[in-house]
C-alpha positions, 0 to 999 in steps of 0.5 A: 708350313701353316701354323697349327691351332688347338681345338678348344670350342668344339667337342672332341671326337674319338679316333675314327675307326679308319685310323688305328691308334697312334703311338703315345704322344711323347714317342711321336714328338721327335718324329713330328719334329723331323717331319716339320723340316721340309720346305713349305710354300712361299707366301708373301703378305705384302699385297696391296689388293683392294676391295673390287670395284665390280662388287654391287652387293654393298657389303651385304653378301655373306657365306659360310662353309664348314668346317674350313677352307683348308682341306689339306694337311701334311703328315706332321699335321695329321699326327698332331691332330690325331695325338693332340687335336691340333688343327691346321690353320683354317681347317675348322675356323668356319665350324664354330660360327656355323654351329653358333647360329643355332643358339645365336639366331634368336638375337640376330640383327643385320649387324651381327650376320657376319658373326655367323657368316663370312663377308663374301665381298669381292677382293681382300682389303690390303690389311687382310691379306695373309699371303699372295702367291704367283702359282708356278712362277706365273706372271698372269695370275695371283692367288691371294688368301685372306687372314680370316678364312684362308679363302683363295682369291684368284685374279688373272690377266689371261684366261689360261692363267686364271684357270691355272690359278684355280686348279692350283688353288684347288689342289692346295686346298683339296688335293687328297679329296680330289684324288679320292673322288676321281677314284670313286668315280672310276670304281677304284677307291678301295685299291687307292685308299683301303678296303674299309667297308665304307670305301667298298660301299662308296665305290659300289654305289657310284660305279653301279650307276655310272659304269664308264670305261676310260673311252666312255669318259673321253667320249663324253668330253668330245661330245660336250665340246663338239656340241657347244661351239665356241663355248665348248672350245673355251670349256676345253681350254679352261679345263686343260689350264685347270688341270695344268694348275693342279699338276703344277701343285702336285709337282711343287708339293712333291718336291717341297714335301708338303703334299697331303700326309694321307699319301704316306698313310695309304702307302703311296709315298714314303715319309723318309725317302719321298719315294712313290708318286702322286699321279697327275690329273687328266681331263677324264678325271673331271668327268669321273668326278662329275659323275659322282656329284651328278649321281649324288645330287642331280639325278632324279628318278628311278624306283620303277621296279619298287613301284611295280612291286608295291602296286602288285602287293596292293592289287593282291590285297585289294584287287586290281581296281581298288588296289590301284586306288590305294597305291595311287593315294599313297603315291601322292603324285599330284597332291593338292595339299602339297607345298609348292615352290611356284605357288601362283597356280601355274601348271607344268604337267610332266610325267603325268599318268596316261589315260591308258598305259601302254607298254607296261612290263610289270614283273610276275609276282615274286620273280624280281631279283637284284642284279649282283654287282660284286663277285669273287670276294676274298679276304675282308671283302667276304665278311658280313660287314662288307656284304652289308655295305654292298646291300646298303649301297645297292639300295641307295642307288636303286631307290627313287628316294634320293637324298636331295637336301638343300634349301632356299628362301628368296623374297621379292623386294616388294616385301623387304625393308630396303626394297631390294630382294633378299635370299638365304640359300644353299646346298645341303651336301653333307658334312665331311672332313674335308668338305666336298665343296670349297670356296674361292673367288675367281676374277679374270677375262670372262670370269667374275664370281665368288662361291662354292664349287665341288673339289676338282671341278672348281674351274668355275664357281658352281654356287655363289655370286657374280658382280650383281647377282647370286644364285643357288640350287636345291635338288629337284628330283623330277624323273629323268630315269626310266626302267626298261624290260629287255627281253632275253634271248639265247641266254641271260646275257643277250637281249632283243633290240629291235628284233635282233638278238644282241649281246650285252656289254660287260664292264668289269673292275677288279680291286684289291687292297692290303692294310695300311697305316690309314686303314687297317682293314685286312687284305681282300679283293673283289670284282665288280661286274655290270652288264650294259645294254643300249637301254642302260645298265642291268639292275634287276632280273625278273619274268614278265608274263613268263618271259625272262627279262632284265630290267635296265635303268636309262637316265638322260644324263647317262653318258652326259656327265660333262654337258653341264659345264657350259651352264656353269661357265655362263653363270661365271660370265658377267657378260652373259648373266645380266638379268633374270632371263639370262640367268634362266638361259644359263641354267637351262644348259645344266642337264642335272635335276636341280631347282635354281634360284636367283636374286639381284638388286631388283629381281628374283627368279627360279628355274627347274633344270634337267634334260626331261625326256619326252616319253612315248604316248601312253608310257607311264613313267612310274613303272617299267616299260618294254624295251621296244621302239614304240615305248622309247623316248622320242627321237632317242639315239642309243649311240649318243643317248640323246632324245627329244627333251621338254622345252624350257617353257615346260619346266617350272619357272618364274620371275619375281614371284612374291617369294620362293621356298624350296626344301626338295618339295614339289616344284609346281602344280602337276609336275610329278617328281620321282620320290614319294612323299610330296604330300600335306606335310613336308619339310618344305612347310617349315619354310613356307609357313615362316616365310609366308608370315614374314611376307605378309607382315612386310619389311623383311630383312636379311636377319629376319629371313636368316632367323626364319631359316635357322628356326626351321633348322631346329624344328621337328617336322613331326612335332610341329605339323602332326603332333598337335593333331595327334594330341587333339585326338588323344585329348578328345576325352580324359587320358586315364592311364597315368604313364600315357597322361604324363607323356601327353603333358610332356609332348604338349609342353614341347609343342607349346615351347615351339617343338624344337630340338634345341639345347637348353643353352649354347654348348650344354649338349642337352635338349630342352624338353628332352623327355618329350623328344625321346618319347616322340622319337620312340613313338613315331615308328610304333604309331605308324605301324599300329595305324597302318599295318593292320589295314594294309597287311604286312606285305603291302605295309613293307612294300610301301615302306620300301617306297617311302621310309617311315621316319627320318629323325636326326638320330636315324642312320639315313642319307649318303653319310648315314647317321649324324648327317644333319639333313632330316625329315625329308622322307617319312610317313608324316603326310599319311598320318596327317591325312588319315588322322584328319579323315578319322576325325571327320575333317576335310582332306583334299587328296586323302588316302583311299581308306581310313586306317587308324583303328579301322576308321573308328574314333575309339579304336584309333584313340586306343591304338595311339594311347597304347603305342604312346604308353609303350614309347614312354616306357622306353629308356633313352638307351633303348631309343638312342642305342649308341654307335661309334660316335656316341654312348647309349642314351646320349640324346644330344650326341645321337642327333649331333652332326659329325664331319665324316673323315675323308682324310686324316684330320678330325673335327668336333661334333656340333649341335644338330641343325637342319640347314645347308652346308654351304649357305649364302645370305645376300641383298644387293644394293645396286646393279650394273 
């Protein structure tokens, strides 16, 4: 059994609610001792594996993925962790270095980068080999794990053996997590892992978006293989070998009794007799897993019904013409002040507003109701907590404000000290225990890569490096989802399709649960029900012009969750990716909405992926349209959900631009994305300002670009880009109120100090300028409401708030993991405040709001509103601003911001200080090329 190490450096967490309090430490010692006796995996540490000869990075590729590589733990290890905080080996050894960058970046040099990152060179030096395993006794593949991080380095002499080893290694590191998410993808998590409200919400969120039957999952595999020739056949063979490896580990760990302890705690296995089963994986499980990941990170669009509701509210307030102008000014669909990834002025029109909209199907005012998903609730499924989780899951699924996360900083060699491009990039996938992603190196026939992959989908590296190039992605969010109004006929479950009354297809899941050791939630059950049409699942009901309709959502990746496998296969193939152009060609095969970045020793590149449907002439992608042939996607086939898509040249793309930045901001001029908020102030500006300054100075190094990222990671966007304008406004004359004046002084001092949310010293768990931070956190929602609600009116203000949240500070409960999620400042009204304040001051504003709102547009009234709300905010105590939760006491500011590794299994980890940065991150600079 892997050794166990005590946690000393990181803050301890309380036992999470999903696990009950365990027996006292003394009383479990004998039990743990008994559990330590089963056989463990054989490991030989005498390998002579040397550093790979096909590595062109010259020791200058680094990466990091907290908390650690090892995401499996036996029952004994879980109990030791719960009782004493002891960590399984390699379970959190990357968490400390990741956390330490927040305080260590200021003095970072190239020589110190691997104090905070891992060496991501290919291979393992012979003196750094911790173990060497021949999985399943095979002679065509070896899994070597290094001493420092325990990352698997898989080397095969046959393609089958290589992929078998990848599956085996994935199960070694993430079997429980993989099992959890194959059940999430099928909408069956509660029956598998327990009925906690968070589990209910999770399965509802994803199954609403992808309500597939088993036949649907298999059809997607068949189609993906059939449409991709030899590469499709190779992908199928790779997937089958990968699954064989997973199942071999399941059998070995079951017979050896070192399988993840969560199977015992959830009632699937007996710790004494070993009775019970761990179900083998099958190929459709991979599609179920892919549907979860694609839905969470790569399915831009939606929100058309919410757009329609806010447009109608604006038109009701101001009249049709003026109301439309107001709505469009808040929408900021092509804001001239927005930060861009492709910033050379090149235009890539997509989803633009038509001159005359055709086929719009706006709902009658007040007629929209959300389609229920959950029925027949019993027991704990009927509690207020459970129904609240359902409401949150539905809102998350239906909004266009997807939590994109992820960032990238890429600089051309023309501006670096070495003359070689440098990249610092990675995805923000949230913080979980174990992590959704896992690291690996895979070397075999047609495969040569190291990096991160989502657990259960790691037959290929999805984000990482090849022999002489690295790549990464950020979520892009362009609109590949449209809402159709299907006219009902006969009853509420039939609709008109090309004039014929057609029955909807009802898909159901019935889940039930009972208390387990892992999840003490009382017994309960419910039935999930989705009605599907040829235009996608039903999400809302309404009337349009008095006619009863169902609003459905159709995304281009629906029924195509498996298609992207070809693009990832190409990225791992050293014979395919050899240049920026071949890289772009590879990611064109990925149908999810991502921004892809590339760097080698001489070139950089960017490409925006996704199957962007070609819409019918006159269709406005912002709003629902009638489900009629004239308004369907061009050449749409409902049987396969295929259509005509915009060509690769129409997607934002670039090679060797001076630099690229991305933090889920606007991709390029005229390229409309579905989420609101691409305006004058965006968190992308935090990267843009820093990288632009570095490039102007020249001589960029790995450490200087990493420092720019790390500096932005601690910045409060509101304080850096909006607060100075607010303070300028307020200080236009003397502030006579002493409370407000004191607050202005504190805020001004914070801005002067850099506007960071940073500890006074490493590990202090207290912020410098803590009072100023508290004041701004309290002030922002108050000032936004005082600035805009009087002019907009309550109904329109509320409607716009549903399109774009007011705030997203680190301590707010937001994102796919709620509070303590790290990623912050993606969505908020900072651009609106910025533009409005500048307009009231009489400054130049490009793409301004259609009216002035603060103080009705008058300087004195606006200033009075700002000072009044500032005074109120300054009077709020820390306990009022940070009310506490299951992780933190009321008033603990640092803790309220802190990042928590959300438990998806039995191992807990300590909190780390807030950083707004990728979860998995690479720092790369190649020295040569093949």
